[in-house]
N, C-alpha and C positions, 0 to 999 in steps of 0.2 A: 269202515276204516278209510282214513284219508289216503289218497293215492295220487301219483302223477297221472294215471290213467283216467281220462275224463269220464269214461263209462261208470267207473267206480266212484269218482269224486262227486257225482251229482247227489248221492244220498247225504252230503254234508252241505249242501246249498241252502238248507233250511235252518242251519245252526248259526247262532250268533257267537262270534269269537272276540273276546275282550283280551288284548294285549296289554299285560300289567308291566309297566316300566319300558321307557323308550331309550335304553342305552344300545350298545352294540348289538346284542342278542335280540332285544326288542324290536330294533330297526329291521333285522333279518326276517323276523317272524311276521311282521306286518307287511313287509314287501312281498313275502311268500304267499301269505293268505290274500292279499289284494290281486296278485297277479293271477291267482287261480279262481277268482270270481266270488270269494267267500265275503259274508258280511262281517266286517271287521271295525271295532273301535279300539282306540289306544288311550290308556290312562296312565298319567306320570303326575306326581305331586310337585315337580319343580316347575318354576315360573317359566324357564326356557328349557324344555327337555333337550338333551344333547343331539339328538337326530331328528328333531322336528322339521327343520329346514330341508334336509335332504329327501325326507320322506313326502313332504308336502310339494316338494319340487317334482317328484314323480307322480304322486296321486294327490292333486290339489284339493280334492273334495274329501279326503280321509278325515274322520272326526276324531280329534284329539283332545281328551278331557283333562285339563290341567287342574286336577283336584284330587281329594282323597278318594279312596275306593269305598263308595258309599252304597247303601241299599238299593238305590235306582239302578246304578251300574251293574250290581250284582244280579238283580232281578231280570235285567235285559239280557245278560249273558247265559249261554248255555255251557260254553267252554271259556276257562281263564286260562290263558298261555302266560305263566308267570316267569319273569326274568330270574336267572340263577342267583342274582345278588339280593333277591328278596326272599325272606324266610316263608315258607308255606305254613309255619306255625303262627304266623301273625293273626290276631284276632279277627280281622276282616277277611282273610283268606280261609281261616277255619270256618268262619260263618258261611262262606260260599259253599264249602264242602258239606257242611251240615244241611245246607238246602238242596242238596243232590247235584250241584253244579261239578262238572268235570274240571279238575286242576292238573294241567300239564305243563311241560316245558318244551323248549325248541328241539330237543333230542327225540322226544316222543313224535313230533311232526316228522322229523327227519326219518325216524326208524319206519314210520308208516308209508314212507314214499321211497326209501332207497331200495334199488333193485340190483345192487352188486354187493360183493362180500365186504362186511365190516370188521375191521381189526380194532377192537376197543381196549383202551388202556387207562387205568387209574392207579391210585397209590397216593401216599402222603407226599413223597418226593420222587423226583426223577421222571415224572410223566412227560414233560415236554422234550426232554433229551431222547427218551426211548421213542416217542411219537415221531420226531424228526428223523431219527436213525432209521426206523421201519420204512418211513417214506422215502428216504435216500435209497435204501436197498431195493425197493420195488422199482423206483426209476432207473437204477443201475442195471436191473434186469430187463430193461426195455419195455416196462409196462406203465400205463398211465395211473395216477393215484390222486385222490383228493385228500388233502391233509387239513384237519381243523378241529373245531368243537370248542375246547377250552383254550386253545392256542390258535393264534393266526386267524384264519377265516371261519366264520360262523358256519355251523353244520349245514343249515339249509341253504346257504349261498354256494356250497359245493355240488348241488344238485343240478346246477345249470351247465356243467361240463361233463362230457363222457368220460368215465373212468373204468378201470379194471378192479380197483379196490379203493375203500374208504379207510383211512387211518384216522382215528379220533382219539384225542385226549379228552377225558371226561372227569369232572370234578364230582364230589358227592352230592353238590347241590343239583347238578343236571341228572345224576342217576336216581335220585329220589323223586323225580317227577316223570320217570320213563318206565313203560310197561312192555312195550312192543319191541324192543331192541332184541335181535336175534344174531349175536356177533357170529362170524366164522371162527374167530378166536378172541378170548378176553383175557386180560392179565391184571392182576392186582400186584404191584411191584413191591410194596412194603406198607407198613402201618406204623403211624405214631401219633400222638395227641396233637390235634389241630381242630380249629373252629369249634372249640368248646364253649365260646360265647354264642353259638347258634344251636348246638346239639344238647340234649339234656344230659347226656352222658357220653362217654368214649365208646361204650358199647353201641349207642345209637349211631354215632359216626362210622364205626366198623361196619355196621349193618347196612349203611348206604353205600359203602364202598363194594362190598362183597356182592351187592346186587347185580353187578355187572356180570356175574357167572351165570345168572339166570337165563336158560335158553341158548347159552353159548354151545357151539358144536365141540370146542376144545378149550382148555382152561390152562394158562400158564400161571403158576405160583412161585413164590420165593421159599426155597427150602429152609433158608436161614431165619425166616420170619413165620412162625406158626400160625399167625392170625390170617395170612393170606391163603392159606390152604383151602382148596374147594373139595377135593376128594382123591381117593387113591389113583384115580387115572390122570391126575395133573401131569402136564409137562413141567419140569422144575428146573431152576437154575440155582447156583450157589457158589459162594466164594470159599466154601470149605472142600479141601481136596480130597477129603475122605468121605464126601457126602454120597457119591455114587449116583449122581443125577444126570439128566441128559445133557445139560450145558453147564459146564464147570471150569474151575482152575486146574491147570494141569502143569506139573513141574517137568519140563522137558528141555534140560539144558537151559533153564531160564523159565521165567513164569509165562504161561500161555493160557488163552482162551480156547475152549474146544467143545467138541460134541462126542459124547460117549467114550472118552478117553482119547479121542484124535484131536491133536492140537491144530487149530485153525490159524492162529496168528499169536505172536508175543506181544505182551503188554506194552514193551517199549517201542512197539510199531504204531500206537495209538497216539493221536495228537492231544487228547483229553487226559487229564490226570486223575489220581486218586481211586482209591479201591471202590469208593461208592460208584464210580464211573465204569469201573470193570463189571459191577453187578448190572448197571444199565445196559452195557454192551451184550452181556449174556442174555438178558430178557429180550432184547431186540433180536439177537440171533434165534432165539427160540420161536418168537412169533413170526419172523420172516421165514425161517426153514419150515415150519409147520404148514404154512399156506403154499409153500412150492417154490419160493424164491432160491435162486442157486447160490451155492457156497461161494462162487467167484463173486457174484454181485454183493453178498453179505460182507465178506472179507475186504474187498475194495471200498466199500461205504465206510467200514469201520476205521480204516486206515486214513481215509480222506476227511472224516468228520472233525471239524474244528471247535465244535461246541456252540452253545447259544449264549448270547450276551446275558450277564448277570447270573449265570449259572456255573460256578467255579471257573470264572473267566479269568485267564491270565492277563494281567494288566501290564506289568513291567518287572524287570529284575535290574537292580542297581546296587552297587557295592556289595553284592553277595546276597541281598535281600529280595525275596520274591513277594510280589503284590497280587492278591488274588481277590476278585470281586464275586462274591456269592450272595448278593443282595436278595436272591430269590429264596434263600435259606430262611423263610418266613415261620418256621416252626422249630421245635426243640428236636426232633428226629432229623430234620435237614441240617441243622447246624452241627448236631452230633457227627452225622455222616461226613459232613464237610470237614471238621477238625480231624476225625479219625483218618480221612483220606490223604492227609499231609504227612509227608516224611521228614519234616523239619520241625523245630520248636515254633510254637504259634504265638503270635500277639493278635489276640481277638478283638474285633470292633463288634459290639452287640448292643441290643436294646431296642426298644419301640413299644408297640402294643403286644402283649403276651397272649391275648385272647384266652385268658384263664388257664393256660397250659401249666403243667407241673415242671417249671423252669429248674427245679432242683434236680430233675433228673440229669442235668447236665454237670453236676458237680464232679462226678468221678472223672469224666474225660478232660474237665478243665485241670484238675489236679495232676493228671498224668501228662498232659500234652500242652498245656497253655501256660507260657511264662507270665503274661499279663493280659488282663481284660480291660479295655477301654469302654466304658458303659455309658449309655446316653438314653434319652426318651422318656416316655410316660411312664413305663414300668421299671425305671431304673432302681428306685428304692426297693422294690419287691424281689428283683433279680439279685441285687447286691447282697440282701439278707439271706437269700436261699444259697448263694455261692460263697459267702463269707468263710474263710478258712481254707478254701480249695486252692487258691492261687491269689496272686496280687491283683487288686482291682483299683482302678482310678476312674472317677467321673469326669465326664466332659460334657459341653453344652451344645457342640456342633460337630459335623463331620469335619469340618476344617481343623478344629481343635484335635479331634480323634487322629487324624492322619498326621498331624504335626507331632503329637505325642509318641505315636508309633515310630515316626522317623527318627525321634530323638533316642528312643529305646532300643530299637532293632540293631541287632549285630549280624555280620556276614553269616550266612547259613540259616537265618530266620525266615519265617514267612508271616507276612501280615495279611490277615484274613478277614474281610467283612463277611461275617455269617451271622446275621442279627438274631436268629431265633425268634423273630417277632415281626409282626406286620409293620408298615411303614407309615401309615395314615396319621399318626400323631405329628409327624415332621414333614411328610412329603405326600404328594398326590398319589404315587404309586411306588412299587419297589423299584421299577426302572429309573425313576428320578434319583432315588436314594443312591443307587449303583452309580449313576452318571456323576453325581456329586463327589463320591468317593474317587472315581477315575479322575475327574478334573483337578481334585486336590493332590492326588498322587503325582500326577504329571506336572502340576505346577511346582511342587517341591523338588522333583527330580531334576526338571529342566532349569531350575534356578541356578 
């Protein structure tokens, strides 16, 4: 087993590591392996891999193969460390597996080396919010924490700084190449159709997610989402006041979040809005409390947390109209939660690449809560067909046009919500760029 302990790591000096993909994760993997003296090559099909200059600036002699993953590279390698953006079901990677090569990801290397408790978090939606919240709670309790994984800092880069806890946001892609992770506590926040362009079925996607519970000391699941359940010993959270779970909603002269019937804080003390964010807060409370973080630190962090950009981000309120940027709502479940979390009539900006998801599952909530959908992007035809009859739909060809149409149609008391239910890659480099475009166009109109 690979370890930071030199006496144990020597057993891996005879292995050849091939890093497949030189993006953010691949860069962290290559740095880690080279720093520990392992034989390492890097493969990337791009003419100029994104991190080739920084890597060669640190390790000038590292071998970077700008070519397809071919038989020669596979034959050389004992271990392929595959970036999460690359499917392990690709023919070339399957070929490596059939030849007996080990195929792992960065989290597997991290898990083999980490020597402090790991709090592991996954789910279709809310992962980043809960990860940040738990990290803030640990810091507020006077402890050191490394926060990263699928958010912020790559997991292997966290190993260079002493901490008391690691808090990791983990994607299904990272989990499916991980075997050695033994979390102190693990959570699956919720499950909804996503990444069906990469998985053979929704069941396969769920299986990748719940893999996080394997070997965990304790498990946190969502009472309101049966698919997240691990077993009868789960620590559960719920938005149902009648659920009788450890962490839930309590009516105590106003709606509160609490533990076993004891109200800890009122929801109107939170800076983040929406019922989906109440669930995120409850999940964070469960995780932090279970690893021994004080109630004071938990409540203080909940009250101070202002959210993360592009995740139900408040942009402006003008003439009684609220503008919300939830560009990170890249799947149907996230969009549904975002819409249902609003307490105003919604004008929805949606569309992009739907990743083969069942977009028709949004029809009911559109009918109940959305007065107008402004639809754009690659799968707009498919989405319009699925939503026809649910609410009024207009087609637009740009974010600028969408914001302008929303501005023209919105009345005092409405919410204009960017919750696309789709990936952004048909029109933008990443979801952050889509959110930034929305914000810029909103502010331009409001300030005019």
